[in-house]
ROLUMZA-756375 format. One record per atom (N, C-alpha, C): residue number from 0; residue in one letter; atom name; y, z, x. Coordinates in Angstrom, 2 decimals, decimal comma. Example, Ala and Ser with C-alpha at 12.3 -4.5 7.8 and 13.67 -1.06 7.14 Angstrom:
ROLUMZA-756375
nr|rest|atom|yy|zz|xx
0|a|N|-5,69|7,80|13,19
0|a|CA|-4,50|7,80|12,30
0|a|C|-3,30|7,80|13,20
1|s|N|-2,25|7,08|12,85
1|s|CA|-1,06|7,14|13,67
1|s|C|0,03|7,87|12,90
This chain:
ROLUMZA-756375
nr|rest|atom|yy|zz|xx
0|m|N|-51,11|-34,63|-76,91
0|m|CA|-50,45|-34,67|-75,61
0|m|C|-50,51|-33,29|-75,05
1|h|N|-50,93|-33,26|-73,85
1|h|CA|-51,03|-31,98|-73,18
1|h|C|-49,68|-31,59|-72,62
2|d|N|-49,34|-30,30|-72,83
2|d|CA|-48,10|-29,80|-72,23
2|d|C|-48,30|-29,61|-70,73
3|l|N|-47,31|-30,00|-69,97
3|l|CA|-47,36|-29,78|-68,52
3|l|C|-46,84|-28,39|-68,19
4|p|N|-47,42|-27,79|-67,25
4|p|CA|-46,92|-26,45|-66,88
4|p|C|-45,48|-26,55|-66,37
5|p|N|-44,70|-25,52|-66,67
5|p|CA|-43,29|-25,57|-66,21
5|p|C|-43,21|-25,69|-64,69
6|t|N|-42,34|-26,53|-64,26
6|t|CA|-42,18|-26,75|-62,81
6|t|C|-41,11|-25,82|-62,24
7|t|N|-41,36|-25,33|-61,02
7|t|CA|-40,36|-24,46|-60,34
7|t|C|-39,46|-25,32|-59,48
8|p|N|-38,17|-25,20|-59,69
8|p|CA|-37,26|-26,07|-58,90
8|p|C|-37,47|-25,84|-57,40
9|a|N|-37,50|-26,92|-56,67
9|a|CA|-37,66|-26,82|-55,21
9|a|C|-36,42|-26,19|-54,59
10|p|N|-36,62|-25,35|-53,59
10|p|CA|-35,46|-24,72|-52,96
10|p|C|-34,56|-25,76|-52,32
11|a|N|-33,28|-25,50|-52,44
11|a|CA|-32,31|-26,44|-51,87
11|a|C|-32,36|-26,35|-50,35
12|v|N|-32,34|-27,48|-49,74
12|v|CA|-32,37|-27,54|-48,29
12|v|C|-31,07|-28,17|-47,82
13|a|N|-30,38|-27,46|-46,95
13|a|CA|-29,12|-27,99|-46,46
13|a|C|-29,40|-29,15|-45,53
14|a|N|-28,70|-30,22|-45,76
14|a|CA|-28,85|-31,39|-44,91
14|a|C|-28,28|-31,10|-43,53
15|s|N|-28,81|-31,80|-42,57
15|s|CA|-28,31|-31,63|-41,21
15|s|C|-26,83|-31,93|-41,17
16|g|N|-26,05|-31,02|-40,57
16|g|CA|-24,60|-31,20|-40,51
16|g|C|-23,90|-30,67|-41,72
17|g|N|-24,62|-29,99|-42,59
17|g|CA|-24,01|-29,43|-43,76
17|g|C|-23,12|-28,26|-43,45
18|s|N|-22,37|-27,74|-44,42
18|s|CA|-21,42|-26,66|-44,20
18|s|C|-22,14|-25,34|-44,02
19|i|N|-21,50|-24,42|-43,22
19|i|CA|-22,02|-23,08|-43,00
19|i|C|-21,58|-22,21|-44,15
20|p|N|-22,46|-21,36|-44,64
20|p|CA|-22,05|-20,47|-45,74
20|p|C|-20,80|-19,68|-45,36
21|r|N|-20,00|-19,31|-46,39
21|r|CA|-18,70|-18,67|-46,15
21|r|C|-18,82|-17,39|-45,34
22|r|N|-19,80|-16,54|-45,62
22|r|CA|-19,95|-15,27|-44,89
22|r|C|-20,27|-15,53|-43,43
23|d|N|-21,13|-16,51|-43,17
23|d|CA|-21,48|-16,82|-41,78
23|d|C|-20,26|-17,35|-41,03
24|r|N|-19,41|-18,14|-41,73
24|r|CA|-18,20|-18,63|-41,08
24|r|C|-17,30|-17,48|-40,68
25|r|N|-17,18|-16,48|-41,55
25|r|CA|-16,33|-15,34|-41,25
25|r|C|-16,86|-14,56|-40,05
26|d|N|-18,16|-14,34|-40,00
26|d|CA|-18,76|-13,63|-38,86
26|d|C|-18,57|-14,42|-37,56
27|h|N|-18,75|-15,73|-37,66
27|h|CA|-18,57|-16,59|-36,48
27|h|C|-17,14|-16,50|-35,96
28|g|N|-16,18|-16,49|-36,90
28|g|CA|-14,77|-16,39|-36,50
28|g|C|-14,46|-15,07|-35,82
29|l|N|-15,07|-13,99|-36,32
29|l|CA|-14,86|-12,69|-35,69
29|l|C|-15,41|-12,65|-34,27
30|i|N|-16,56|-13,26|-34,07
30|i|CA|-17,16|-13,31|-32,73
30|i|C|-16,27|-14,07|-31,76
31|v|N|-15,79|-15,23|-32,20
31|v|CA|-14,90|-16,03|-31,34
31|v|C|-13,63|-15,26|-31,00
32|a|N|-13,05|-14,61|-32,01
32|a|CA|-11,83|-13,83|-31,76
32|a|C|-12,08|-12,71|-30,77
33|g|N|-13,25|-12,05|-30,88
33|g|CA|-13,58|-10,99|-29,94
33|g|C|-13,72|-11,49|-28,53
34|v|N|-14,37|-12,65|-28,37
34|v|CA|-14,53|-13,23|-27,03
34|v|C|-13,19|-13,59|-26,43
35|v|N|-12,32|-14,20|-27,22
35|v|CA|-10,99|-14,58|-26,73
35|v|C|-10,20|-13,34|-26,33
36|a|N|-10,27|-12,28|-27,13
36|a|CA|-9,55|-11,04|-26,80
36|a|C|-10,06|-10,44|-25,50
37|a|N|-11,37|-10,48|-25,29
37|a|CA|-11,95|-9,93|-24,06
37|a|C|-11,49|-10,73|-22,84
38|i|N|-11,45|-12,06|-22,97
38|i|CA|-10,99|-12,91|-21,87
38|i|C|-9,54|-12,62|-21,54
39|l|N|-8,71|-12,48|-22,57
39|l|CA|-7,29|-12,19|-22,35
39|l|C|-7,11|-10,84|-21,68
40|a|N|-7,91|-9,85|-22,06
40|a|CA|-7,82|-8,52|-21,44
40|a|C|-8,18|-8,58|-19,96
41|v|N|-9,23|-9,34|-19,62
41|v|CA|-9,64|-9,48|-18,22
41|v|C|-8,54|-10,17|-17,42
42|l|N|-7,95|-11,23|-17,98
42|l|CA|-6,87|-11,94|-17,28
42|l|C|-5,67|-11,04|-17,06
43|a|N|-5,34|-10,21|-18,06
43|a|CA|-4,22|-9,29|-17,91
43|a|C|-4,49|-8,27|-16,82
44|l|N|-5,74|-7,76|-16,77
44|l|CA|-6,11|-6,79|-15,74
44|l|C|-6,03|-7,42|-14,35
45|l|N|-6,50|-8,65|-14,20
45|l|CA|-6,41|-9,33|-12,91
45|l|C|-4,96|-9,54|-12,49
46|a|N|-4,10|-9,84|-13,46
46|a|CA|-2,69|-10,03|-13,14
46|a|C|-2,06|-8,73|-12,65
47|i|N|-2,42|-7,62|-13,31
47|i|CA|-1,88|-6,32|-12,89
47|i|C|-2,35|-5,98|-11,49
48|i|N|-3,63|-6,24|-11,20
48|i|CA|-4,16|-5,96|-9,87
48|i|C|-3,44|-6,80|-8,83
49|a|N|-3,22|-8,08|-9,13
49|a|CA|-2,54|-8,96|-8,18
49|a|C|-1,12|-8,49|-7,91
50|i|N|-0,44|-8,02|-8,96
50|i|CA|0,93|-7,53|-8,79
50|i|C|0,94|-6,27|-7,95
51|n|N|-0,03|-5,38|-8,20
51|n|CA|-0,06|-4,11|-7,48
51|n|C|-0,47|-4,28|-6,03
52|e|N|-1,21|-5,36|-5,71
52|e|CA|-1,62|-5,56|-4,33
52|e|C|-0,42|-5,81|-3,42
53|q|N|0,59|-6,47|-3,95
53|q|CA|1,79|-6,71|-3,16
53|q|C|2,98|-6,74|-4,10
54|r|N|3,76|-5,69|-4,09
54|r|CA|4,89|-5,60|-4,99
54|r|C|6,09|-5,05|-4,24
55|p|N|7,30|-5,38|-4,71
55|p|CA|8,49|-4,89|-4,01
55|p|C|8,67|-3,39|-4,16
56|l|N|9,18|-2,77|-3,11
56|l|CA|9,43|-1,33|-3,12
56|l|C|10,84|-1,11|-2,58
57|p|N|11,71|-0,42|-3,33
57|p|CA|13,07|-0,20|-2,83
57|p|C|13,08|0,76|-1,65
58|t|N|13,99|0,52|-0,71
58|t|CA|14,14|1,41|0,44
58|t|C|15,52|2,05|0,41
59|l|N|15,60|3,25|0,96
59|l|CA|16,85|3,98|1,04
59|l|C|17,04|4,46|2,47
60|g|N|18,29|4,55|2,91
60|g|CA|18,57|5,12|4,20
60|g|C|18,51|4,11|5,33
61|p|N|19,07|4,50|6,48
61|p|CA|19,22|3,57|7,61
61|p|C|18,15|3,69|8,68
62|s|N|17,04|4,39|8,42
62|s|CA|16,12|4,74|9,51
62|s|C|15,40|3,54|10,12
63|m|N|15,35|2,40|9,40
63|m|CA|14,66|1,23|9,94
63|m|C|15,62|0,12|10,36
64|k|N|16,92|0,41|10,40
64|k|CA|17,85|-0,59|10,92
64|k|C|17,63|-0,75|12,41
65|p|N|17,79|-1,94|12,95
65|p|CA|18,30|-3,17|12,33
65|p|C|17,22|-4,03|11,68
66|t|N|15,94|-3,60|11,73
66|t|CA|14,87|-4,44|11,18
66|t|C|14,98|-4,58|9,68
67|l|N|15,25|-3,48|8,98
67|l|CA|15,38|-3,49|7,53
67|l|C|16,72|-2,88|7,14
68|a|N|17,35|-3,48|6,14
68|a|CA|18,59|-2,93|5,62
68|a|C|18,31|-1,65|4,86
69|g|N|19,30|-0,77|4,78
69|g|CA|19,09|0,52|4,12
69|g|C|18,88|0,41|2,63
70|q|N|19,63|-0,46|1,96
70|q|CA|19,52|-0,63|0,52
70|q|C|18,87|-1,98|0,23
71|a|N|17,58|-2,07|0,38
71|a|CA|16,88|-3,34|0,19
71|a|C|15,50|-3,06|-0,38
72|s|N|14,89|-4,12|-0,94
72|s|CA|13,51|-4,02|-1,41
72|s|C|12,60|-4,73|-0,43
73|v|N|11,44|-4,17|-0,22
73|v|CA|10,47|-4,77|0,70
73|v|C|9,17|-5,03|-0,06
74|d|N|8,46|-6,06|0,36
74|d|CA|7,15|-6,36|-0,21
74|d|C|6,10|-5,55|0,53
75|v|N|5,25|-4,87|-0,23
75|v|CA|4,24|-4,00|0,36
75|v|C|2,86|-4,49|-0,05
76|d|N|1,99|-4,69|0,94
76|d|CA|0,60|-5,05|0,68
76|d|C|-0,21|-3,76|0,63
77|f|N|-0,54|-3,32|-0,58
77|f|CA|-1,25|-2,05|-0,75
77|f|C|-2,75|-2,17|-0,48
78|e|N|-3,23|-3,38|-0,23
78|e|CA|-4,64|-3,58|0,08
78|e|C|-4,86|-3,86|1,57
79|a|N|-3,79|-3,78|2,36
79|a|CA|-3,86|-4,22|3,76
79|a|C|-4,89|-3,46|4,59
80|y|N|-5,07|-2,18|4,29
80|y|CA|-5,94|-1,36|5,14
80|y|C|-7,24|-0,97|4,45
81|d|N|-7,64|-1,76|3,47
81|d|CA|-8,92|-1,49|2,82
81|d|C|-10,09|-1,78|3,76
82|r|N|-9,92|-2,78|4,63
82|r|CA|-11,03|-3,17|5,51
82|r|C|-10,69|-3,06|6,99
83|t|N|-9,43|-3,12|7,34
83|t|CA|-9,04|-3,04|8,75
83|t|C|-8,03|-1,91|8,93
84|p|N|-8,10|-1,18|10,04
84|p|CA|-7,18|-0,05|10,25
84|p|C|-5,79|-0,52|10,63
85|p|N|-4,79|0,33|10,47
85|p|CA|-3,43|-0,01|10,91
85|p|C|-3,38|-0,26|12,41
86|r|N|-2,40|-1,06|12,82
86|r|CA|-2,25|-1,40|14,22
86|r|C|-0,85|-1,03|14,69
87|r|N|-0,71|-0,89|15,99
87|r|CA|0,62|-0,64|16,57
87|r|C|1,55|-1,77|16,18
88|g|N|2,77|-1,41|15,84
88|g|CA|3,75|-2,40|15,45
88|g|C|3,83|-2,65|13,96
89|d|N|2,80|-2,27|13,19
89|d|CA|2,85|-2,43|11,74
89|d|C|3,97|-1,57|11,16
90|i|N|4,71|-2,13|10,22
90|i|CA|5,67|-1,35|9,44
90|i|C|4,96|-0,96|8,15
91|v|N|4,95|0,32|7,84
91|v|CA|4,11|0,82|6,75
91|v|C|4,92|1,70|5,80
92|v|N|4,38|1,84|4,59
92|v|CA|4,85|2,83|3,63
92|v|C|3,91|4,02|3,70
93|v|N|4,46|5,20|3,89
93|v|CA|3,64|6,39|4,08
93|v|C|4,11|7,50|3,15
94|q|N|3,15|8,30|2,67
94|q|CA|3,48|9,49|1,90
94|q|C|3,96|10,57|2,86
95|a|N|5,15|11,04|2,66
95|a|CA|5,71|12,04|3,56
95|a|C|4,99|13,38|3,38
96|p|N|4,77|14,10|4,49
96|p|CA|4,17|15,44|4,37
96|p|C|5,08|16,37|3,59
97|q|N|4,49|17,32|2,88
97|q|CA|5,27|18,31|2,15
97|q|C|6,11|19,11|3,14
98|g|N|7,41|19,20|2,88
98|g|CA|8,30|19,96|3,75
98|g|C|8,73|19,22|5,00
99|y|N|8,56|17,90|5,02
99|y|CA|8,84|17,13|6,24
99|y|C|10,30|17,18|6,66
100|q|N|11,22|17,31|5,71
100|q|CA|12,64|17,27|6,06
100|q|C|13,06|18,47|6,89
101|g|N|12,35|19,56|6,74
101|g|CA|12,65|20,73|7,56
101|g|C|11,66|20,92|8,69
102|g|N|10,93|19,88|9,04
102|g|CA|9,93|20,01|10,09
102|g|C|8,81|20,96|9,69
103|c|N|8,56|21,08|8,38
103|c|CA|7,52|21,99|7,87
103|c|C|7,76|23,43|8,32
104|g|N|9,01|23,85|8,29
104|g|CA|9,33|25,24|8,60
104|g|C|9,59|25,50|10,06
105|v|N|9,45|24,50|10,90
105|v|CA|9,68|24,68|12,33
105|v|C|11,09|24,20|12,66
106|q|N|11,86|25,02|13,35
106|q|CA|13,25|24,71|13,61
106|q|C|13,44|23,72|14,76
107|t|N|12,48|23,66|15,67
107|t|CA|12,64|22,80|16,84
107|t|C|12,41|21,35|16,48
108|r|N|13,38|20,50|16,79
108|r|CA|13,23|19,08|16,52
108|r|C|12,11|18,51|17,39
109|f|N|11,42|17,49|16,86
109|f|CA|10,32|16,82|17,54
109|f|C|9,10|17,73|17,69
110|a|N|8,96|18,71|16,81
110|a|CA|7,77|19,57|16,86
110|a|C|6,77|19,09|15,82
111|p|N|5,66|18,44|16,22
111|p|CA|4,71|17,87|15,26
111|p|C|3,77|18,92|14,69
112|t|N|4,22|19,60|13,63
112|t|CA|3,45|20,75|13,16
112|t|C|3,19|20,78|11,66
113|c|N|3,37|19,68|10,95
113|c|CA|3,10|19,70|9,51
113|c|C|1,59|19,67|9,27
114|p|N|1,02|20,73|8,72
114|p|CA|-0,44|20,75|8,51
114|p|C|-0,85|19,91|7,32
115|d|N|-2,03|19,30|7,39
115|d|CA|-2,52|18,49|6,28
115|d|C|-2,69|19,33|5,01
116|s|N|-2,96|20,63|5,17
116|s|CA|-3,23|21,48|4,02
116|s|C|-2,03|21,64|3,11
117|e|N|-0,84|21,32|3,63
117|e|CA|0,36|21,44|2,81
117|e|C|0,47|20,31|1,80
118|g|N|-0,32|19,24|1,98
118|g|CA|-0,27|18,12|1,04
118|g|C|0,91|17,20|1,30
119|y|N|1,27|16,41|0,28
119|y|CA|2,31|15,40|0,43
119|y|C|3,43|15,64|-0,56
120|s|N|4,62|15,18|-0,17
120|s|CA|5,76|15,24|-1,09
120|s|C|5,76|13,98|-1,95
121|v|N|6,70|13,90|-2,87
121|v|CA|6,80|12,71|-3,71
121|v|C|7,52|11,58|-2,98
122|d|N|8,08|11,85|-1,81
122|d|CA|8,83|10,85|-1,08
122|d|C|7,90|9,85|-0,40
123|r|N|8,35|8,60|-0,34
123|r|CA|7,68|7,56|0,42
123|r|C|8,62|7,10|1,52
124|l|N|8,10|7,02|2,75
124|l|CA|8,89|6,64|3,90
124|l|C|8,42|5,29|4,42
125|v|N|9,37|4,52|4,95
125|v|CA|9,05|3,25|5,61
125|v|C|9,27|3,44|7,10
126|k|N|8,21|3,32|7,89
126|k|CA|8,28|3,55|9,34
126|k|C|7,41|2,54|10,07
127|r|N|7,57|2,51|11,40
127|r|CA|6,74|1,66|12,24
127|r|C|5,68|2,51|12,94
128|i|N|4,47|1,98|13,02
128|i|CA|3,41|2,65|13,76
128|i|C|3,60|2,37|15,25
129|v|N|3,80|3,42|16,03
129|v|CA|3,98|3,26|17,48
129|v|C|2,80|3,85|18,26
130|g|N|1,91|4,56|17,57
130|g|CA|0,75|5,12|18,24
130|g|C|-0,43|5,19|17,29
131|v|N|-1,62|4,88|17,81
131|v|CA|-2,85|4,92|17,02
131|v|C|-3,79|5,95|17,65
132|p|N|-4,88|6,30|16,95
132|p|CA|-5,78|7,33|17,49
132|p|C|-6,18|7,07|18,94
133|g|N|-6,06|8,13|19,76
133|g|CA|-6,41|8,05|21,17
133|g|C|-5,23|7,80|22,09
134|d|N|-4,10|7,31|21,54
134|d|CA|-2,92|7,06|22,37
134|d|C|-2,26|8,36|22,80
135|e|N|-1,62|8,34|23,96
135|e|CA|-0,72|9,42|24,37
135|e|C|0,70|8,92|24,18
136|i|N|1,44|9,58|23,32
136|i|CA|2,76|9,10|22,92
136|i|C|3,84|10,10|23,33
137|g|N|4,89|9,57|23,98
137|g|CA|6,08|10,33|24,30
137|g|C|7,29|9,44|24,11
138|f|N|8,48|10,01|24,31
138|f|CA|9,71|9,24|24,16
138|f|C|10,65|9,55|25,32
139|d|N|11,31|8,50|25,83
139|d|CA|12,36|8,69|26,81
139|d|C|13,63|9,17|26,11
140|a|N|14,61|9,56|26,89
140|a|CA|15,85|10,10|26,33
140|a|C|16,55|9,11|25,40
141|d|N|16,39|7,81|25,66
141|d|CA|17,06|6,81|24,82
141|d|C|16,24|6,42|23,59
142|g|N|15,11|7,09|23,39
142|g|CA|14,31|6,85|22,19
142|g|C|13,23|5,80|22,32
143|i|N|13,06|5,25|23,51
143|i|CA|12,03|4,24|23,72
143|i|C|10,67|4,93|23,90
144|v|N|9,64|4,34|23,30
144|v|CA|8,29|4,91|23,34
144|v|C|7,71|4,80|24,75
145|v|N|7,06|5,88|25,16
145|v|CA|6,26|5,88|26,39
145|v|C|4,81|6,10|25,96
146|r|N|3,98|5,05|26,10
146|r|CA|2,60|5,12|25,65
146|r|C|1,67|5,13|26,85
147|d|N|0,85|6,16|26,92
147|d|CA|-0,10|6,31|28,03
147|d|C|0,62|6,19|29,38
148|g|N|1,82|6,78|29,44
148|g|CA|2,57|6,81|30,68
148|g|C|3,37|5,56|30,98
149|i|N|3,33|4,56|30,09
149|i|CA|4,03|3,30|30,32
149|i|C|5,15|3,14|29,30
150|r|N|6,37|2,97|29,80
150|r|CA|7,51|2,73|28,91
150|r|C|7,34|1,37|28,25
151|q|N|7,50|1,36|26,93
151|q|CA|7,26|0,15|26,16
151|q|C|8,52|-0,72|26,07
152|d|N|8,30|-2,00|25,88
152|d|CA|9,40|-2,96|25,72
152|d|C|9,70|-3,10|24,23
153|e|N|10,60|-2,28|23,75
153|e|CA|10,95|-2,29|22,32
153|e|C|12,33|-2,93|22,15
154|t|N|12,33|-4,16|21,74
154|t|CA|13,59|-4,90|21,61
154|t|C|14,20|-4,78|20,22
155|s|N|13,44|-4,25|19,26
155|s|CA|13,93|-4,23|17,87
155|s|C|14,51|-2,88|17,46
156|v|N|14,67|-1,94|18,39
156|v|CA|15,11|-0,60|18,01
156|v|C|16,56|-0,35|18,42
157|r|N|17,16|0,59|17,71
157|r|CA|18,47|1,11|18,11
157|r|C|18,21|2,35|18,97
158|r|N|18,72|2,33|20,17
158|r|CA|18,44|3,40|21,11
158|r|C|19,36|4,60|20,89
159|c|N|18,93|5,71|21,42
159|c|CA|19,73|6,93|21,37
159|c|C|20,74|6,90|22,52
160|a|N|22,00|7,17|22,20
160|a|CA|23,05|7,17|23,22
160|a|C|23,73|8,53|23,30
161|r|N|24,12|9,05|22,15
161|r|CA|24,85|10,31|22,13
161|r|C|23,94|11,53|22,00
162|v|N|22,70|11,30|21,69
162|v|CA|21,74|12,41|21,58
162|v|C|20,56|12,13|22,50
163|n|N|19,90|13,20|22,90
163|n|CA|18,72|13,08|23,76
163|n|C|17,49|13,01|22,86
164|c|N|16,82|11,87|22,85
164|c|CA|15,67|11,67|21,98
164|c|C|14,34|11,81|22,72
165|s|N|14,35|12,46|23,87
165|s|CA|13,12|12,57|24,64
165|s|C|12,11|13,48|23,94
166|m|N|10,83|13,19|24,13
166|m|CA|9,75|14,02|23,59
166|m|C|8,62|14,02|24,60
167|q|N|8,07|15,20|24,86
167|q|CA|6,95|15,31|25,78
167|q|C|5,73|14,60|25,20
168|p|N|4,91|13,99|26,06
168|p|CA|3,74|13,24|25,57
168|p|C|2,75|14,13|24,82
169|m|N|2,13|13,56|23,82
169|m|CA|1,06|14,22|23,09
169|m|C|-0,04|13,21|22,82
170|r|N|-1,28|13,68|22,88
170|r|CA|-2,43|12,81|22,64
170|r|C|-2,78|12,83|21,16
171|l|N|-2,94|11,65|20,57
171|l|CA|-3,27|11,55|19,15
171|l|C|-4,78|11,73|18,95
172|g|N|-5,11|12,56|17,99
172|g|CA|-6,51|12,80|17,68
172|g|C|-7,08|11,71|16,80
173|p|N|-8,35|11,85|16,43
173|p|CA|-8,97|10,87|15,52
173|p|C|-8,23|10,80|14,20
174|d|N|-8,09|9,58|13,67
174|d|CA|-7,46|9,38|12,37
174|d|C|-6,01|9,86|12,32
175|r|N|-5,31|9,78|13,45
175|r|CA|-3,90|10,19|13,48
175|r|C|-3,04|9,04|14,01
176|y|N|-1,93|8,80|13,27
176|y|CA|-1,03|7,71|13,60
176|y|C|0,38|8,27|13,80
177|f|N|1,06|7,77|14,85
177|f|CA|2,41|8,24|15,15
177|f|C|3,39|7,21|14,62
178|l|N|4,33|7,69|13,80
178|l|CA|5,32|6,83|13,15
178|l|C|6,70|7,07|13,73
179|a|N|7,50|6,01|13,81
179|a|CA|8,89|6,14|14,25
179|a|C|9,73|5,10|13,53
180|g|N|10,95|5,49|13,15
180|g|CA|11,89|4,53|12,61
180|g|C|12,51|3,72|13,74
181|d|N|12,91|2,50|13,44
181|d|CA|13,54|1,65|14,47
181|d|C|14,94|2,15|14,84
182|n|N|15,55|2,91|13,95
182|n|CA|16,87|3,49|14,25
182|n|C|16,62|4,89|14,81
183|r|N|16,29|4,95|16,09
183|r|CA|15,78|6,18|16,67
183|r|C|16,73|7,39|16,60
184|p|N|18,05|7,22|16,69
184|p|CA|18,90|8,42|16,65
184|p|C|18,88|9,17|15,32
185|v|N|18,58|8,47|14,21
185|v|CA|18,74|9,09|12,89
185|v|C|17,43|9,21|12,12
186|s|N|16,35|8,64|12,60
186|s|CA|15,12|8,58|11,82
186|s|C|14,38|9,92|11,81
187|a|N|13,97|10,33|10,61
187|a|CA|13,05|11,47|10,45
187|a|C|11,65|10,90|10,41
188|d|N|10,87|11,15|11,46
188|d|CA|9,56|10,50|11,57
188|d|C|8,58|11,45|12,24
189|s|N|7,55|10,92|12,87
189|s|CA|6,51|11,77|13,46
189|s|C|7,04|12,66|14,58
190|r|N|8,20|12,36|15,11
190|r|CA|8,81|13,26|16,09
190|r|C|9,21|14,57|15,42
191|l|N|9,45|14,51|14,12
191|l|CA|9,84|15,70|13,35
191|l|C|8,65|16,34|12,66
192|f|N|7,83|15,52|11,99
192|f|CA|6,76|16,11|11,17
192|f|C|5,36|15,85|11,71
193|g|N|5,25|15,16|12,84
193|g|CA|3,96|15,00|13,48
193|g|C|3,21|13,75|13,06
194|p|N|2,09|13,47|13,72
194|p|CA|1,25|12,32|13,35
194|p|C|0,70|12,48|11,94
195|v|N|0,38|11,36|11,32
195|v|CA|-0,09|11,38|9,93
195|v|C|-1,51|10,82|9,86
196|p|N|-2,30|11,28|8,89
196|p|CA|-3,66|10,73|8,71
196|p|C|-3,61|9,38|8,01
197|l|N|-4,68|8,63|8,16
197|l|CA|-4,76|7,30|7,54
197|l|C|-4,59|7,37|6,04
198|e|N|-5,12|8,40|5,41
198|e|CA|-5,06|8,49|3,94
198|e|C|-3,64|8,57|3,41
199|s|N|-2,69|8,94|4,26
199|s|CA|-1,31|9,04|3,80
199|s|C|-0,57|7,71|3,86
200|i|N|-1,18|6,69|4,46
200|i|CA|-0,53|5,38|4,60
200|i|C|-0,89|4,53|3,39
201|d|N|0,14|4,15|2,61
201|d|CA|-0,10|3,42|1,37
201|d|C|-0,33|1,93|1,58
202|g|N|0,38|1,32|2,53
202|g|CA|0,26|-0,12|2,70
202|g|C|1,17|-0,63|3,81
203|r|N|1,09|-1,93|4,05
203|r|CA|1,86|-2,57|5,11
203|r|C|3,02|-3,36|4,52
204|v|N|4,17|-3,24|5,15
204|v|CA|5,37|-3,94|4,71
204|v|C|5,40|-5,34|5,32
205|s|N|5,71|-6,33|4,49
205|s|CA|5,90|-7,69|4,97
205|s|C|7,38|-7,89|5,30
206|v|N|7,65|-8,26|6,54
206|v|CA|9,03|-8,44|6,99
206|v|C|9,29|-9,94|7,17
207|p|N|10,24|-10,50|6,41
207|p|CA|10,53|-11,94|6,55
207|p|C|10,93|-12,28|7,99
208|g|N|10,39|-13,38|8,47
208|g|CA|10,75|-13,83|9,81
208|g|C|9,94|-13,21|10,92
209|q|N|9,04|-12,28|10,57
209|q|CA|8,19|-11,66|11,58
209|q|C|6,73|-11,92|11,25
210|s|N|5,89|-11,96|12,27
210|s|CA|4,46|-12,14|12,05
210|s|C|3,91|-10,92|11,34
211|e|N|2,79|-11,10|10,63
211|e|CA|2,22|-9,99|9,88
211|e|C|1,78|-8,85|10,78
212|r|N|1,23|-9,17|11,93
212|r|CA|0,76|-8,13|12,84
212|r|C|1,52|-8,29|14,15
213|p|N|2,73|-7,71|14,24
213|p|CA|3,64|-8,02|15,34
213|p|C|3,21|-7,51|16,69
214|e|N|2,41|-6,47|16,77
214|e|CA|2,12|-5,89|18,07
214|e|C|0,74|-5,24|18,09
215|q|N|0,03|-5,44|19,15
215|q|CA|-1,22|-4,71|19,38
215|q|C|-1,54|-4,89|20,85
216|s|N|-1,26|-3,86|21,61
216|s|CA|-1,51|-3,97|23,05
216|s|C|-2,06|-2,67|23,58
């Protein structure tokens, strides 16, 4: 009888649908976990962005009465001016110029002299835009805006009675916005620190019961 040559066992072939080796399962699990973590991170980032686009901001002081209460929170759209410029009538949050409370060193009230080179203070102010680039802005004694020689119909402001709030007209240059509080006798605004550049305006305030863009004429 002839001896048969030793046979080499055939390699094992996993049947279709068979189990994945243990190491491959572990690697697969790590990949899935990484993908899930990345998705969760993206969702968290989108949520933060959505919150920051419009979030409440506390207000202090009476300068916007009667439109806004002194101790209240307002919703601010921080993306409002990414594509469109501010308009007359918008209520905005603005970075106050450095030294604004003292008129930037000028003793005369209503002297618009705060230079851009001084930078901004840490204070944020809530004011209404009453003048946009190219406008000629002045104020009558009762605090009502006179734009391009025409007295405006401002029904939402508190007028000046015991103090003279008049201001001689001034022409706004490019990229300059004139701000005023609705409570004209007490508001520290562009009558004190001058027109502000667009870059200092953080966003637009949403006022319940009012249209988003209340005035543009």
